[in-house]
C-alpha positions in Angstrom: -0.2 0.2 0.4 1.2 3.3 -1.2 1.4 6.4 1.3 2.0 10.2 0.4 1.9 13.1 3.0 -1.0 15.3 2.5 -0.6 19.3 3.5 -3.8 21.7 4.4 -3.8 24.7 6.0 -6.6 26.3 7.8 -8.0 29.5 9.0 -10.5 29.6 12.2 -11.9 32.5 13.6 -13.1 30.9 16.5 -12.7 27.3 18.2 -12.7 25.5 22.0 -11.0 21.9 21.9 -12.5 20.8 25.2 -10.0 19.1 27.7 -12.3 16.2 29.2 -10.1 16.3 32.2 -11.6 19.8 33.1 -14.7 19.8 35.2 -15.4 23.4 36.9 -14.4 25.1 33.8 -14.6 24.2 30.1 -10.5 24.4 28.9 -9.7 24.2 25.5 -6.5 22.0 24.1 -3.9 24.5 22.5 -4.0 22.6 19.2 -6.9 20.3 17.8 -6.3 16.9 18.6 -6.0 14.4 16.3 -9.5 12.5 16.6 -11.0 16.2 16.3 -9.2 16.3 13.1 -10.0 13.1 11.5 -13.9 13.7 12.5 -13.2 16.9 10.5 -11.7 14.6 7.7 -14.7 12.4 7.9 -17.2 14.7 7.6 -15.5 16.4 4.7 -15.5 13.2 2.7 -18.8 11.9 3.9 -17.6 8.9 6.0 -19.1 9.3 8.8 -18.0 6.7 11.6 -15.8 5.0 8.8 -18.3 3.4 7.2 -16.3 3.1 4.0 -12.6 3.0 4.8 -13.1 2.0 8.6 -9.7 1.5 10.7 -7.8 3.2 7.7 -9.0 6.5 9.1 -7.3 5.4 12.4 -3.9 4.4 10.7 -3.5 7.8 9.0 -0.5 9.7 11.2 -1.2 13.3 11.9 0.9 16.2 12.5 -0.7 19.2 13.7 1.1 22.7 14.0 0.6 26.7 14.0 -1.9 28.5 17.3 -4.1 31.2 17.9 -4.0 34.8 18.3 -5.6 34.9 21.4 -7.4 33.4 24.6 -11.1 34.8 26.3 -13.6 33.5 28.3 -17.0 32.5 27.4 -19.8 31.9 30.0 -22.5 29.8 28.9 -25.3 27.8 30.5 -24.9 24.2 29.0 -28.1 21.9 29.3 -27.1 18.4 31.4 -28.1 15.4 30.1 -30.0 13.8 27.4 -32.7 15.9 25.4 -36.3 13.8 24.7 -38.3 14.4 22.1 -42.0 14.6 23.4 -45.4 14.8 21.4 -48.4 16.5 23.2 -51.7 17.6 22.2 -49.9 17.7 18.2 -46.9 19.8 19.4 -43.1 18.6 19.2 -41.6 19.1 22.8 -38.1 18.6 23.9 -37.8 17.1 27.7 -34.8 17.4 29.6 -34.4 15.7 33.4 -38.2 15.9 32.9 -39.1 18.7 32.3 -39.1 20.7 29.4 -36.3 22.6 27.8 -38.2 25.2 27.0 -41.0 26.9 29.0 -42.9 30.4 30.4 -42.9 28.5 33.3 -40.3 25.7 34.3 -38.0 24.1 32.4 -34.8 21.8 32.1 -31.9 23.0 34.7 -29.0 24.5 32.9 -25.5 24.3 34.3 -23.6 27.6 34.0 -19.9 27.4 33.3 -17.2 29.6 32.1 -15.7 28.0 28.5 -11.9 28.9 27.2 -12.3 29.8 23.8 -9.3 30.5 20.7 -9.4 33.3 18.7 -8.4 33.1 15.1 -6.2 30.5 14.5 -3.8 29.4 11.1 -3.3 25.6 11.5 -0.8 23.5 9.2 -1.6 20.0 9.4 0.4 17.8 8.1 -1.6 13.9 7.2 0.1 10.7 6.0 -1.0 7.4 5.1 -3.4 5.4 2.9 -3.0 7.3 -0.7 -6.8 6.2 -2.1 -8.1 7.5 1.5 -5.6 10.7 0.9 -6.8 11.4 -2.2 -10.6 11.3 -1.3 -9.8 13.4 1.5 -8.1 15.9 -0.7 -11.0 16.1 -3.0 -13.9 16.6 0.0 -11.3 19.2 1.8 -10.6 21.5 -2.2 -14.8 20.5 -3.2 -16.6 20.3 0.2 -20.5 19.7 0.1 -21.2 21.2 3.5 -19.8 23.8 6.0 -16.7 22.3 7.4 -16.0 22.2 11.0 -13.3 22.1 13.3 -14.4 21.3 17.3 -17.6 22.4 18.2 -20.4 23.0 14.8 -20.3 26.6 15.6 -16.5 26.6 15.2 -16.3 26.6 11.4 -13.1 26.4 9.5 -11.6 28.1 5.9 -9.5 25.7 4.0 -6.6 28.1 2.7 -4.9 25.1 0.9 -4.6 21.7 0.3 -1.5 19.6 -1.2 0.4 16.5 -1.7 4.3 17.6 -0.5 7.4 16.1 0.1 9.9 16.6 2.5 12.5 18.6 2.0 15.6 17.3 3.4 15.9 15.2 6.2 18.2 16.5 8.8 20.0 14.6 12.6 19.1 17.0 15.5 21.8 16.6 17.8 21.8 19.4 20.0 18.8 22.0 19.7 16.6 23.2 17.3 13.7 26.0 16.9 10.7 24.9 15.7 8.7 27.9 13.1 5.3 26.9 15.0 3.6 25.4 18.1 3.5 22.0 18.1 2.5 18.6 19.5 5.4 15.8 20.7 5.3 12.7 22.1 6.3 12.4 25.8 8.8 10.3 25.0 10.9 12.7 23.2 14.6 12.9 25.0 14.7 16.7 26.2 17.2 18.2 28.4 14.4 20.9 29.3 11.1 19.6 30.6 9.1 23.0 31.5 6.3 22.3 28.2 2.6 21.9 29.5 1.8 18.4 29.2 -1.8 16.8 27.7 -3.7 13.9 27.5 -5.2 14.5 23.6 -7.5 11.9 22.5 -6.3 10.3 19.2 -9.2 7.9 18.2 -12.8 7.6 18.9 -14.9 4.9 17.9 -18.9 4.1 18.7 -19.9 0.5 19.5 -23.0 -1.7 19.9 -22.4 -4.5 21.6 -19.2 -4.7 20.6 -20.1 -4.0 17.0 -18.3 -0.8 15.5 -21.6 1.5 14.8 -21.4 2.7 11.0 -24.4 5.4 11.1 -25.1 7.9 13.3 -28.8 6.4 13.1 -27.1 3.2 15.1 -26.6 5.1 18.0 -28.7 4.6 21.3 -28.4 5.1 25.0 -26.9 2.1 25.3 -24.0 3.1 22.7 -20.1 3.0 23.9 -18.1 5.6 23.2 -13.9 4.6 23.3 -11.6 6.6 23.0 -8.0 6.6 23.2 -5.6 9.1 24.5 -1.7 10.1 23.8 0.2 11.9 26.4 2.0 15.1 24.5 3.8 18.3 25.2 2.9 21.4 23.6 5.8 23.5 22.8 4.2 26.5 22.6 5.9 30.0 20.7 9.5 31.2 20.9 11.2 28.3 22.7 14.1 25.3 21.5 13.8 22.3 21.6 16.8 20.5 24.0 17.8 17.0 23.1 19.6 15.1 25.2 23.6 14.6 25.1 24.3 11.8 22.6 21.4 11.2 21.6 20.4 11.8 17.8 17.0 12.4 16.7 15.8 12.3 12.8 13.7 15.0 11.4 11.7 15.8 7.9 11.7 19.6 6.9 9.1 20.3 5.0 8.5 24.0 3.1 5.5 26.3 3.0 5.9 29.9 1.3 9.1 29.8 2.6 9.1 28.9 5.6 10.3 25.6 7.1 8.3 23.2 9.1 10.1 20.3 11.5 8.4 17.2 12.2 10.8 15.0 14.4 10.1 11.6 12.7 9.6 9.2 15.8 7.8 12.1 17.8 6.2 14.0 15.5 3.6 11.8 14.3 0.1 11.4 16.5 
């Protein structure tokens, strides 16, 4: 099976990549996790839940670079629990926790929470894997049949560039290297400086009914099991040099876009 690398440049005005390990407020990951990106690609190709390509989606390697101009806080009242649809006196009424979702009197409970949100994002995503699947991804992103989003349904994205790309060169890193954009690196990378933020990000999300993979939204019920696989990464942030441990050599590929070089560590930069 032949492989290739697809480069996708994205502009995203607003985003909130929810960190599920935060409770008193909704923290956002600084960059989208792999599972969120795969979900966007499945949506763009209309291969929801991997009906056609199945596990091939999760075999794709993703390297995420870029960042947002600022972070702000948003105060929201979120609905707790599941929404039920009932028909009363010929009218459709939405219920939540035994009470009407919208009502002139008593209504279902909302949970007030602060949300971290990101503003003005420029993302540079590299995707490596199955050539046939990436051809379909490229077509879906170049001519989307719907509005694409990354994260929440309201977090729309604008695809600025989609193209196949090859590394400009392969380099050895023996001491330190300066990165062009913030990125995720696998925590196992042998670094001298240990000051980076660490996140556990989802890299795979599947839905199962009694062990059988869900392949259509209509198959999802209250008993559907959502299985998530996490990977621990460090977030490099801005203006940091990567300092490698002494007597250690790390290999990396250098890609170029609009005169700027993007370094991807072969063993630690692909998720």
